[in-house]
C-alpha positions in Angstrom: -23.4 20.6 3.7 -26.1 20.6 6.3 -24.6 23.6 8.1 -24.1 25.5 4.8 -27.7 24.7 3.7 -29.0 25.9 7.1 -27.0 29.1 6.9 -28.3 29.8 3.4 -31.9 29.3 4.6 -31.3 31.6 7.6 -29.8 34.3 5.4 -32.7 34.0 2.9 -35.3 34.2 5.8 -33.5 37.2 7.3 -33.4 38.9 4.0 -37.2 38.3 3.5 -37.9 39.6 6.9 -35.9 42.7 6.7 -37.2 43.6 3.3 -40.9 43.2 4.4 -41.4 42.2 8.0 -45.2 42.4 7.8 -45.4 40.2 4.7 -42.9 37.7 6.1 -44.8 37.4 9.4 -48.1 37.0 7.6 -46.6 34.1 5.5 -45.2 32.4 8.6 -48.4 32.7 10.6 -50.6 31.6 7.7 -48.4 28.5 7.1 -47.9 27.5 10.8 -51.0 28.6 12.6 -53.9 29.0 10.3 -53.8 26.0 8.1 -57.2 24.5 7.4 -55.7 21.1 8.0 -55.3 21.6 11.8 -58.0 20.8 14.3 -60.2 23.8 15.2 -61.4 24.5 18.7 -64.4 22.2 19.2 -66.6 22.4 22.3 -68.3 19.1 21.4 -65.0 17.3 22.3 -65.1 18.6 25.9 -64.1 16.1 28.6 -65.3 16.8 32.1 -63.2 15.5 35.0 -64.6 17.7 37.7 -63.0 17.9 41.1 -64.5 15.7 43.8 -63.2 18.0 46.5 -65.7 20.8 47.2 -64.0 23.8 48.7 -66.0 25.8 51.2 -67.8 28.9 49.8 -67.2 32.3 51.4 -70.0 34.6 52.6 -70.6 37.4 50.1 -69.3 40.0 52.7 -65.9 38.2 52.8 -65.2 38.1 49.1 -62.0 39.8 48.0 -61.2 40.4 44.3 -59.0 37.6 42.9 -58.2 35.8 46.1 -60.6 32.8 46.1 -61.0 30.5 43.1 -63.6 27.9 42.2 -63.2 24.1 42.3 -62.3 23.7 38.6 -60.6 25.2 35.6 -61.0 24.9 31.8 -57.8 24.0 29.8 -57.2 23.5 26.1 -53.8 22.8 24.5 -52.7 23.8 21.0 -49.8 22.6 18.9 -48.6 23.9 15.5 -49.5 21.4 12.7 -52.1 19.7 14.9 -54.3 22.5 16.2 -56.5 22.4 19.3 -56.7 19.3 21.5 -59.7 18.2 23.4 -60.9 20.8 25.9 -61.0 19.6 29.5 -62.7 20.8 32.7 -60.6 19.6 35.6 -59.8 20.4 39.2 -58.2 23.8 39.7 -54.5 23.3 40.2 -51.0 24.3 39.3 -49.8 24.3 35.7 -46.9 22.1 34.8 -44.5 24.0 32.5 -40.9 23.6 31.5 -38.6 26.4 33.0 -37.7 27.2 29.4 -41.4 27.8 28.3 -41.4 31.0 26.3 -44.1 32.6 28.4 -41.6 33.0 31.2 -38.9 34.6 29.0 -40.7 36.6 26.3 -44.1 37.4 27.7 -46.2 35.2 25.3 -49.3 35.9 27.4 -52.7 37.5 26.9 -55.9 37.4 28.8 -59.5 38.6 29.2 -61.6 39.9 32.1 -65.3 39.0 32.1 -68.0 38.1 34.6 -70.9 35.7 35.1 -74.0 37.0 36.9 -77.0 35.4 38.6 -80.3 37.1 37.7 -83.3 37.2 40.0 -84.6 34.0 38.4 -81.4 32.1 39.2 -80.2 32.1 35.6 -76.5 32.6 34.7 -75.7 35.4 32.4 -72.6 36.7 30.5 -72.3 40.3 29.4 -71.2 40.7 25.8 -68.9 37.7 25.7 -68.6 38.0 21.9 -66.6 41.2 22.4 -64.3 39.5 24.9 -63.6 36.7 22.4 -63.0 39.1 19.6 -60.5 41.1 21.7 -58.9 37.8 23.0 -58.3 36.7 19.4 -56.9 40.1 18.5 -54.5 40.1 21.5 -53.3 36.5 20.6 -52.6 37.4 17.0 -50.6 40.5 18.1 -48.1 38.3 19.9 -48.1 35.4 17.4 -50.3 33.0 19.5 -52.9 30.9 17.7 -56.5 32.1 17.1 -59.6 30.1 18.0 -63.3 29.9 17.1 -65.0 32.5 19.2 -68.4 30.7 19.6 -66.7 27.5 20.7 -64.8 29.1 23.6 -68.1 30.8 24.7 -69.8 27.4 24.7 -66.9 25.9 26.7 -67.1 28.8 29.2 -70.8 28.1 29.5 -70.1 24.4 30.3 -67.5 25.5 32.8 -70.0 27.7 34.5 -72.5 24.9 34.7 -69.9 22.7 36.5 -69.0 25.5 39.0 -72.4 27.0 39.2 -72.4 27.0 43.0 -69.5 29.5 42.9 -71.6 32.3 41.2 -72.7 34.5 44.1 -76.2 35.8 44.2 -77.1 39.4 44.7 -76.7 42.6 42.8 -73.1 43.7 42.6 -71.8 40.1 43.1 -70.5 38.0 40.3 -68.0 35.3 39.3 -65.0 36.9 37.7 -63.6 34.9 34.7 -60.0 35.1 33.5 -59.5 33.4 30.1 -55.8 33.3 29.5 -53.5 32.1 26.6 -49.8 31.5 27.1 -47.0 30.2 24.8 -45.6 27.0 26.2 -42.9 26.0 23.7 -39.7 24.8 25.6 -37.1 27.0 23.9 -35.0 30.1 24.6 -35.0 31.0 20.9 -36.9 34.2 20.1 -39.7 33.2 17.7 -43.3 32.3 17.5 -44.3 29.6 20.0 -45.2 26.2 18.5 -47.3 25.3 21.6 -49.9 27.2 23.5 -52.4 26.7 26.3 -55.7 28.4 27.0 -57.0 28.1 30.5 -60.0 29.7 32.2 -60.1 30.2 36.0 -62.9 31.8 38.1 -63.0 33.9 41.2 -66.2 35.0 43.1 -66.2 38.8 43.7 -68.2 41.4 45.3 -68.9 45.1 44.4 -65.9 47.1 43.4 -67.1 49.8 45.9 -68.6 47.7 48.8 -69.9 50.8 50.6 -70.8 52.9 47.6 -68.7 54.9 45.1 -65.3 56.1 46.3 -64.0 58.8 43.9 -60.2 58.6 43.2 -57.4 61.1 43.0 -55.1 60.8 39.9 -51.5 61.8 39.3 -51.0 62.9 35.7 -48.0 60.9 34.5 -45.9 61.8 31.5 -42.4 60.6 32.4 -43.5 57.0 32.1 -45.6 55.8 29.2 -48.3 53.1 29.3 -48.6 52.6 25.5 -47.4 54.2 22.2 -48.4 54.1 18.5 -47.6 50.8 17.0 -47.2 49.1 20.4 -49.5 46.8 22.2 -51.8 49.2 24.0 -54.8 48.0 22.1 -54.1 44.3 23.1 -54.7 42.8 26.5 -51.2 41.4 27.0 -49.4 40.9 30.2 -46.5 43.0 29.1 -48.7 46.1 29.3 -49.3 45.7 33.1 -46.2 45.0 35.1 -44.3 48.2 33.9 -47.3 50.3 35.2 -47.0 49.0 38.8 -44.0 51.1 39.8 -45.5 54.4 38.6 -48.7 53.5 40.5 -46.7 52.8 43.7 -45.0 56.2 43.3 -48.4 57.9 42.8 -49.7 56.1 45.9 -46.8 57.5 48.0 -47.9 61.0 47.0 -51.5 60.3 48.0 -53.0 59.4 44.5 -54.7 56.1 43.8 -54.0 55.9 40.1 -52.0 57.4 37.3 -53.6 59.4 34.5 -51.5 58.3 31.6 -50.4 61.1 29.3 -48.7 60.7 25.9 -46.6 63.0 23.7 -45.2 66.5 24.1 -48.8 67.8 24.1 -49.8 65.6 27.0 -52.6 63.7 25.3 -55.0 62.0 27.9 -55.1 58.3 27.3 -56.1 56.0 30.1 -56.8 56.0 33.9 -54.7 53.2 35.5 -56.0 50.1 33.7 -59.3 51.8 32.7 -60.6 53.8 29.8 -61.0 57.5 30.5 -64.2 59.6 30.0 -64.8 63.3 30.5 -68.3 64.9 30.6 -68.0 68.6 30.0 -69.3 71.6 28.0 -67.0 71.8 25.0 -65.7 75.1 23.6 -68.8 75.3 21.4 -71.0 75.2 24.5 -72.3 71.7 23.8 -72.6 69.1 26.6 -70.2 66.4 25.4 -69.1 63.0 26.7 -65.6 62.4 25.3 -63.1 59.5 25.4 -59.8 59.0 23.5 -60.3 57.4 20.1 -59.0 53.9 19.4 -55.8 54.9 17.7 -54.0 51.7 18.4 -52.7 52.6 21.8 -56.1 52.5 23.6 -57.6 49.3 24.9 -61.0 48.7 23.2 -62.8 48.1 26.5 -66.1 46.2 26.5 -67.5 48.7 29.1 -66.1 51.6 27.0 -68.1 50.4 24.0 -71.2 49.8 26.1 -71.1 53.3 27.6 -70.7 54.9 24.1 -73.6 52.8 22.7 -75.9 53.7 25.6 -75.1 57.4 25.5 -75.7 57.5 21.8 -78.9 55.7 22.3 -80.1 58.3 24.9 -79.3 61.1 22.4 -79.2 63.7 25.2 -75.7 65.1 24.6 -72.8 64.9 22.1 -70.7 61.7 22.2 -67.2 61.8 20.9 -64.2 59.6 20.4 -61.2 61.9 19.8 -57.9 63.1 21.2 -57.8 65.7 23.9 -55.0 67.0 26.1 -54.3 68.2 29.6 -54.2 71.7 28.2 -57.8 71.2 27.2 -58.7 69.9 30.7 -56.9 72.8 32.4 -58.7 75.3 30.2 -62.1 73.7 30.8 -61.4 73.7 34.5 -60.6 77.4 34.5 -63.7 78.2 32.6 -65.9 76.0 34.8 -66.9 73.6 32.0 -66.0 70.2 33.5 -69.2 68.4 34.7 -67.7 65.1 35.8 -65.0 62.5 34.9 -64.6 58.8 35.3 -62.7 55.7 34.4 -64.4 52.6 33.0 -63.7 48.8 33.1 -65.0 45.4 33.8 -64.0 45.3 37.5 -65.8 48.6 38.5 -68.0 49.5 35.5 -67.3 53.1 36.3 -64.8 54.7 38.8 -65.5 58.4 39.6 -62.6 60.9 39.5 -62.4 63.8 41.9 -58.9 65.2 41.5 -56.0 65.3 39.1 -52.5 66.5 39.9 -50.9 67.9 36.8 -47.4 69.5 37.0 -47.7 70.1 40.7 -51.2 71.7 40.6 -54.5 70.0 41.5 -57.6 70.1 39.3 -60.7 69.4 41.3 -63.3 67.5 39.3 -67.0 68.1 40.2 -69.1 65.2 41.5 -72.8 65.7 42.2 -73.4 69.4 43.0 -76.9 68.5 44.4 -75.5 66.1 47.0 -72.4 67.2 48.9 -71.9 63.7 50.3 -71.9 62.0 46.9 -68.8 60.4 45.5 -70.0 60.2 41.9 -71.6 62.5 39.3 -75.1 62.0 38.1 -74.1 60.7 34.7 -71.5 58.3 36.3 -74.2 56.8 38.6 -76.7 56.6 35.7 -74.3 54.7 33.5 -73.3 52.3 36.3 -77.0 51.5 37.0 -77.9 51.1 33.4 -75.2 48.7 32.6 -75.7 46.7 35.9 -79.5 46.5 35.1 -78.6 44.7 31.8 -75.9 42.5 33.3 -78.4 41.1 35.9 -81.2 40.8 33.4 -83.4 43.4 35.1 -83.6 45.4 31.9 -83.6 44.0 28.3 -80.5 45.5 26.7 -79.4 45.5 23.1 -79.4 42.1 21.4 -76.5 40.0 22.5 -75.5 42.1 25.5 -76.9 39.8 28.2 -76.4 36.1 27.2 -78.1 33.4 29.3 -75.9 30.4 29.7 
């Protein structure tokens, strides 16, 4: 009888899913993950068991991105029906997970990239953390991991920064890179939503992305491999977006190109640059100076730096600012007509990364840099954007409300 009842339940559930997957998933998530009875994430419950072992700090000149980590880490466990457990700051160390944990088998993993900065008065600042939390929650929901209270995690990250304050390097261009991560930890090989999860936050002191000044990159336009697609996970920061892009990047490296320019569709729509959002500054076909980036159609990651660039450029009001589709044919035509002014990628690690060459179907398109300075590796707008955002990050300039948050 038990087997028959279980089979009937399985058939009923399968029928409900196949008839309306979205409605069924919403029902499951609302019943398991978003019950008002479960414990919310609560920063006031934080336990601090900081490491007594102080690792040696490195000189700023020796910092390598993502190679050195601070003394401690922040962890918070979650369980279906119970909610979020007490957050804990403890010594940085290995995670203890069952080999059957779903993160290893089905990529239940999402993360954020953000930085903490020391201003000239010694205060610690975060740049637009509310946007990181919003995207973190969106990414988690996309892969059926639990949501959390944005402000509470920001408070917890603030406490974590107070504990590991000595790891935040001083000096413009230097920062503490923060990696909030959420993984599914249920011990099961069954394919389904995880009933356990873990948030952890680790930190790594980093230096400038370009230690000796800008270094413009060469791109290989790639259409035989696809980074993201409509209805996929391109607009979520999930681990599954990244590993498949490494092989195409290695192939591009072998041909002398640092990154892939990801194209999509038969018309070769321009999407992203490596793991960065893509921007083109040109004169459009109507003769207007225009800064354009692909629109958020569900396949483009909604970058914090991307949004900041668009906001600043619109505030300046000196040229047209657009979010829309454009193709390699548009770029080729603009190049032939001498309308490209400059082009760059944008992301947390670099702020902006200048582009100087694109190889498309065996032919190179040379992208202008700064025509007034033959030694320059970045266009004037690229440099201006970089400086404007960095000024706000380090508190040298008062930016829009909520952009530079003092911990």
